[in-house]
C-alpha positions in Angstrom: -7.1 2.0 -10.7 -5.4 4.7 -11.3 -3.6 3.6 -14.7 -3.0 1.6 -17.3 0.2 -0.5 -15.6 -1.2 -0.8 -12.3 -3.8 -2.6 -14.4 -1.5 -4.6 -16.7 0.2 -5.5 -13.2 -2.8 -6.5 -11.6 -4.1 -8.9 -14.3 -0.3 -10.5 -15.2 -0.8 -10.9 -11.1 -3.7 -12.8 -10.9 -4.8 -14.1 -14.3 -2.6 -17.7 -13.5 -5.5 -18.2 -10.5 -8.1 -17.5 -12.7 -7.1 -19.3 -15.1 -6.9 -22.7 -12.2 -10.4 -21.9 -10.6 -11.6 -21.7 -14.4 -10.4 -25.6 -14.8 -11.6 -26.7 -11.4 -15.0 -25.2 -11.3 -15.6 -25.5 -15.5 -17.1 -21.9 -15.4 -15.4 -22.1 -18.8 -14.0 -18.0 -20.0 -12.0 -17.4 -21.6 -8.8 -14.8 -21.1 -10.7 -11.8 -22.1 -13.6 -12.6 -19.1 -10.8 -13.9 -16.8 -9.3 -10.4 -17.1 -12.8 -8.8 -16.7 -13.3 -11.0 -13.5 -10.3 -9.8 -12.0 -10.7 -6.2 -13.0 -14.4 -6.0 -11.4 -12.5 -8.1 -8.3 -9.7 -5.3 -8.5 -10.6 -2.7 -5.9 -10.6 -6.2 -3.4 -7.8 -7.6 -5.0 -5.3 -4.3 -4.5 -5.8 -5.4 -0.7 -5.0 -8.7 -0.6 -2.1 -10.4 1.1 -2.1 -13.8 0.2 -3.2 -16.7 -2.9 -6.0 -17.9 -0.2 -7.4 -14.4 0.1 -7.4 -13.3 -3.7 -9.2 -17.5 -4.5 -12.1 -16.5 -2.1 -12.6 -12.8 -4.0 -12.6 -14.4 -7.7 -15.3 -17.4 -5.8 -17.2 -14.2 -4.4 -17.0 -11.8 -7.9 -18.0 -14.8 -10.4 -20.3 -15.9 -8.4 -21.6 -12.4 -8.2 -21.8 -11.5 -12.0 -22.5 -15.3 -13.0 -24.5 -14.7 -15.6 -24.7 -11.0 -15.6 -21.3 -8.9 -16.1 -19.2 -11.3 -17.1 
């Protein structure tokens, strides 16, 4: 990601979905951790066309980083 505004827009766009996933899957993450999840997924999220794709990406990144970077 090139700048802070792009990062903020990405987080604003996908944070509601991350909160839904957090609740559905019982992750127990706070907002800061969900923002980190979005940033870890950013390279792939930047190219998604819909929320279904974003959901799959966030689930995959969470699974990959569970117990580690998150």
